[in-house]
N, C-alpha and C positions, 0 to 999 in steps of 0.2 A: 757593646751596650748602646742601645739606640734610644731608650726612653727613660724618664725619671719622674719622680714626684719628690717634693721637698716639704719637710716638716720643720716648722719653726716653733721653738719654745717661747711662749709669750712671757715677758717680764711681769712678775707679780710680787708685791712686797710681802704677801702673806705666805707664799710658797717659794722656797729656795730653789735655785736652778739644779742643784745636785739631787734634791728630792724628786724634782720633776723629771730629770734625766732617768732616774731609777724607774719611775712609773711608766714613762713613755717607752723606754727600751724594753721593759718587761713585756709590754703589749706587742711591740714589733717582733720580739723573739717568739712569742706565742703564735703570731701570724705566720712567721717563717717556718716554724715547726709544722704547722698545718699543711704547707705546700711542699715540704721536702719529699724527695723520692725515697725508694727503699734503702739506698746506701747513705741516707742522711744528707744528700747534697741539695742545695737550694739555688735556684736560678736568679736570685736577687742579691745584689751586693750593696753595701752601705758606704757612703763617704760623708765626711764631716767638713764642709766648706770653710768653716771658721776655725779649724784645728790650728793651734799655735804650738810650736815646739820651742821650749825654753831650756836654759841650762839647769835651773833649779826646779821648775815645774812647767807643765804644759796644760793647755785647755782644749776641750772638745768644741767650745763655742756654744752657740745656741741653735744650730741647725743640723739636720741629718737628711741626706738624700738617699732614696731607694732607687737603684738603677737596675734595669733589665734589658735584655735584647729586644723584646717586643712589648707593645702596649697590653696585649692580652695577659701577659704574666703579671703585670702590675694590677690589672683589673682583677685577676684571680686572687691576689693578695688581699684586696678590699680594705684599704687603709681606713676608710670611714667607719667600718665595723669595729676594727681593733682600737681605734682612738676615740670612739664615741663617748666613753666615760670621761675623757680628758678634753672635751671640746672647748671648755672655757680657758684652757691653759696652752693649747697648741693651735697653730694654723697649718693646714695641710693644703697644698696646691693641687690642682688637677694634674693629670698625666701630660707631660710635655716631651717633645723630641729633644734629645741632647743637642746642644748647639754645635755647629760645624767647627767653630773656632775654640780650640781647647788650650789650656795652659800646660797640660801634660797628663801623666798617668800616675797612679799611686796604688799601693796595696795597704789595706787596713787589716791588721792581724791581731789575734789575741796574744798577749805577752803574759807569761807567768813568772814574774821575778821572784827570786829567793830572798825575801826581805826579813822574815821573822825567825829568830832562833827557836822560839817556842813552837811555831808551826812546823818547822823542819824536824824538831825533836819528836813531836807527836807523830808525824808521818814515819819517821825512822823506827820509832818504838812499835808502831802498828805493823809495819812491813817485816821487821826482823824479830818480832816477839820478844822484845827486851823491855825492861822497866823504863818508864818515862824519865826518871831522874838520871839514869845512866845515859840515855839518849841525849838529854839536855846537856850533860857534861861534855859530850862529844862536840856539841856546837857552841859551847860557852866562850871559846876563844874567837869565834867568828864575829867580826864587827858588823853591826847593822848598817845597811846602805840605804840612801834615799833614792827613790826612783822618780824620774821626771815625767814618765809616761802618764797621761791622763787615764782616769778610770771611772767606771760607773759601778756604784754599789748595788748589787742585786740580791735577791733572795731565791734560793733554789726551791722550786715548787715540789720536787720529789723528796728532798732531804730536809727541807725547811731550815737550811743554814744560810747565813748571809755570806757573801763573797764579793770580791772586787774583780770586775772584768776590765783588765788593763788593755788599752787599745793603742797599738803602735802603728804609726804611719811611716811608710817608706816610699820615697819618690822613685819611680821606675821609668825607663826610657821608652818602652814599647808596651802596647796592650797585650795581655796574656790571660788565658783561662776564662771560664765563665761560670764556674760553680763555687759556691760559698758554703760556710757552715750555717747552722741554725741561728747564729748571731749575725749573719750577713757579712762575716769576716773571712779572709783567706790570706795565707802567706804567699800564694803564687798567683791568684787571680787578681788582676788589676781593675780599677775603675777610672773613668775619665775625670779629670779635674777641670773645672771651668768657673 
């Protein structure tokens, strides 16, 4: 990863940061979908420089970096086009080279925690063609757990359903991989931290 641009969510008393994350991330996702290859791989990875991991909860912070091997890839993404509707709520830097002095590397990946008995029962009922109540009984003894991983609430444009995109950060020792999902996330491809 040689170049990056940074998007900062601007504080606004009328618009909450979670709502803003939802809108900004939706636009980033649409832009990444447009530049993905035939296998669904994207040459741009995301990092969250203000990401905080806590015991009870974590925060994404107020910034996201889009990183790529070369400047041309970030130009192809065209952040100004995708964020034009949100120009009052975000600040987007120009494309810059990644600094030589790094604090390390990390992967940001999608996490899909098993948190809701109802969701698990619906899924089980659908997959195994059983009654929802019978499926719910199967999961009734399971205790709900709290997930500390931060998330962004999104809406599927294909199915029109709301869902949470949980983003897990893992610090890694070495740089690896260079392709990401259409969310700019990967379990194996790392991004530089600075």
